[in-house]
C-alpha positions as a LaTeX table, in Angstrom:
\begin{tabular}{lrrr}
\hline
Residue & $x$ (\AA) & $y$ (\AA) & $z$ (\AA) \\
\hline
Met1 & 165.92 & 104.97 & 177.50 \\
Asp2 & 167.85 & 102.24 & 176.16 \\
Ile3 & 168.56 & 101.48 & 172.52 \\
Gly4 & 165.67 & 99.02 & 172.09 \\
Gln5 & 163.15 & 101.59 & 173.22 \\
Ile6 & 164.62 & 104.27 & 170.95 \\
Ala7 & 164.48 & 101.85 & 168.01 \\
Gly8 & 160.85 & 101.02 & 168.88 \\
Leu9 & 160.02 & 104.73 & 169.09 \\
Ile10 & 161.66 & 105.39 & 165.71 \\
Ala11 & 159.78 & 102.47 & 164.20 \\
Ala12 & 156.48 & 103.77 & 165.66 \\
Ile13 & 157.13 & 107.28 & 164.29 \\
Ala14 & 158.06 & 105.87 & 160.89 \\
Phe15 & 154.90 & 103.76 & 160.88 \\
Ala16 & 152.78 & 106.81 & 161.85 \\
Ile17 & 154.36 & 108.87 & 159.03 \\
Leu18 & 153.83 & 105.99 & 156.57 \\
Ala19 & 150.23 & 105.60 & 157.70 \\
Gly20 & 149.75 & 109.38 & 157.32 \\
Phe21 & 151.01 & 109.24 & 153.73 \\
Met22 & 148.82 & 106.20 & 152.96 \\
Ile23 & 145.60 & 107.78 & 154.29 \\
Tyr24 & 145.30 & 110.30 & 151.41 \\
Pro25 & 145.57 & 107.74 & 148.57 \\
Leu26 & 143.19 & 105.41 & 150.41 \\
Ile27 & 140.65 & 108.23 & 150.78 \\
Arg28 & 140.99 & 108.99 & 147.05 \\
Leu29 & 140.61 & 105.31 & 146.22 \\
Gly30 & 137.44 & 105.17 & 148.35 \\
Lys31 & 136.01 & 108.18 & 146.46 \\
Leu32 & 136.87 & 106.46 & 143.17 \\
Phe33 & 135.01 & 103.32 & 144.28 \\
Asp34 & 132.03 & 105.48 & 145.29 \\
Gln35 & 131.99 & 107.10 & 141.83 \\
Ile36 & 132.25 & 103.72 & 140.13 \\
Ala37 & 129.35 & 102.41 & 142.22 \\
Gln38 & 127.26 & 105.49 & 141.36 \\
Thr39 & 128.09 & 105.09 & 137.65 \\
Val40 & 127.09 & 101.43 & 137.71 \\
Lys41 & 123.84 & 102.33 & 139.49 \\
Asp42 & 123.06 & 105.11 & 136.98 \\
Thr43 & 123.88 & 102.79 & 134.08 \\
Gly44 & 121.55 & 100.16 & 135.50 \\
Asp45 & 118.82 & 102.76 & 136.05 \\
His46 & 119.13 & 103.90 & 132.41 \\
Ala47 & 119.69 & 100.45 & 130.90 \\
Val48 & 116.53 & 98.86 & 132.29 \\
Pro49 & 114.14 & 101.40 & 130.68 \\
Ala50 & 116.11 & 101.21 & 127.43 \\
Leu51 & 115.79 & 97.41 & 127.46 \\
Asp52 & 112.07 & 97.70 & 128.25 \\
Glu53 & 111.69 & 100.09 & 125.31 \\
Gly54 & 113.58 & 97.70 & 123.06 \\
Val55 & 111.34 & 94.82 & 124.12 \\
Ser56 & 108.17 & 96.85 & 123.47 \\
Thr57 & 109.54 & 97.94 & 120.06 \\
Val58 & 110.28 & 94.34 & 119.11 \\
Gln59 & 106.75 & 93.34 & 120.21 \\
Lys60 & 105.24 & 96.12 & 118.05 \\
Val61 & 107.35 & 95.04 & 115.07 \\
Asn62 & 106.22 & 91.44 & 115.59 \\
Arg63 & 102.56 & 92.56 & 115.65 \\
Ser64 & 103.14 & 94.50 & 112.43 \\
Leu65 & 104.79 & 91.48 & 110.84 \\
Asp66 & 101.82 & 89.35 & 111.87 \\
Asp67 & 99.52 & 91.87 & 110.13 \\
Val68 & 101.71 & 91.81 & 107.02 \\
Asn69 & 101.67 & 88.00 & 107.05 \\
Ala70 & 97.87 & 88.01 & 107.29 \\
Ile71 & 97.63 & 90.46 & 104.39 \\
Ser72 & 100.04 & 88.48 & 102.23 \\
Asp73 & 98.15 & 85.25 & 103.02 \\
Ala74 & 94.90 & 86.92 & 101.95 \\
Ala75 & 96.53 & 88.20 & 98.76 \\
Gln76 & 97.85 & 84.72 & 98.02 \\
Arg77 & 94.39 & 83.20 & 98.53 \\
Ser78 & 92.89 & 85.88 & 96.26 \\
Ala79 & 95.45 & 85.18 & 93.56 \\
Thr80 & 94.76 & 81.45 & 93.83 \\
Asn81 & 91.02 & 82.08 & 93.56 \\
Val82 & 91.48 & 84.33 & 90.53 \\
Gly83 & 93.64 & 81.68 & 88.90 \\
Ala84 & 91.01 & 79.03 & 89.59 \\
Leu85 & 88.28 & 81.25 & 88.14 \\
Thr86 & 90.38 & 81.91 & 85.06 \\
Asp87 & 90.92 & 78.19 & 84.57 \\
Leu88 & 87.19 & 77.58 & 85.04 \\
Tyr89 & 86.34 & 80.26 & 82.49 \\
Gly90 & 88.85 & 78.85 & 80.04 \\
Ser91 & 87.62 & 75.29 & 80.34 \\
Phe92 & 83.88 & 75.93 & 80.74 \\
Leu93 & 83.23 & 78.97 & 78.57 \\
Gly94 & 86.29 & 79.23 & 76.35 \\
Lys95 & 85.56 & 76.42 & 73.90 \\
Pro96 & 81.89 & 77.35 & 73.30 \\
Val97 & 82.81 & 81.01 & 72.82 \\
Ile98 & 85.50 & 80.04 & 70.32 \\
Lys99 & 83.03 & 77.81 & 68.44 \\
Ala100 & 80.38 & 80.53 & 68.41 \\
Ala101 & 82.91 & 83.11 & 67.19 \\
Ser102 & 84.09 & 80.82 & 64.42 \\
Ala103 & 80.48 & 80.11 & 63.40 \\
Val104 & 79.72 & 83.85 & 63.27 \\
Trp105 & 82.86 & 84.41 & 61.20 \\
Ala106 & 81.88 & 81.61 & 58.81 \\
Val107 & 78.37 & 83.05 & 58.37 \\
Lys108 & 79.83 & 86.50 & 57.81 \\
Ala109 & 82.35 & 85.22 & 55.24 \\
Thr110 & 79.66 & 83.22 & 53.44 \\
Ala111 & 77.28 & 86.18 & 53.36 \\
Gln112 & 80.02 & 88.46 & 52.03 \\
Asp113 & 80.91 & 85.94 & 49.31 \\
Phe114 & 77.24 & 85.58 & 48.39 \\
Leu115 & 76.72 & 89.34 & 48.26 \\
Asn116 & 79.94 & 89.88 & 46.28 \\
Lys117 & 78.92 & 87.24 & 43.69 \\
Arg118 & 75.42 & 88.66 & 43.45 \\
Ala119 & 76.76 & 92.19 & 42.99 \\
Ala120 & 79.22 & 90.90 & 40.37 \\
Gly121 & 76.39 & 89.09 & 38.59 \\
Ala122 & 74.21 & 92.21 & 38.53 \\
Ala123 & 76.99 & 94.34 & 37.12 \\
Ala124 & 77.76 & 91.94 & 34.23 \\
Pro125 & 75.65 & 92.37 & 31.02 \\
Thr126 & 72.87 & 89.91 & 30.70 \\
Thr127 & 72.94 & 87.70 & 27.68 \\
Gly128 & 70.08 & 85.94 & 25.94 \\
His129 & 69.83 & 82.30 & 24.93 \\
Asn130 & 71.54 & 82.80 & 21.65 \\
Gly131 & 74.55 & 84.63 & 23.11 \\
Thr132 & 73.46 & 88.10 & 22.01 \\
Ala133 & 72.73 & 90.88 & 24.36 \\
Lys134 & 69.11 & 91.62 & 24.99 \\
Gly135 & 67.65 & 94.29 & 22.93 \\
Glu136 & 69.60 & 93.45 & 19.77 \\
\hline
\end{tabular}
């Protein structure tokens, strides 16, 4: 064996030793990639149902909000109708009721005045034509 062959043999042995040392980290790196792939797959398997649940929850909330909007619209229409009825009552019935109440009050006040004057007149002594009390 000449020197070139010995150098080639040493280089081949060194490469075999280097390849032997590199196999273990490469196997570990392959296992790490397998675990990462499995984790990504598991995450995807769990994320899709969670997203589907989120979508269905948002749809339910939207339906509830639609119901609340319908209820609030109905309440607003009811309030508008009550306001319109109140205005109608005020304009159509309010003035006649006020006039009738004031007429009743005037009749009552007049009757009380009349009765008070009559009672005051009955309680006062009656006088004759000549200014003397009757019976004198």
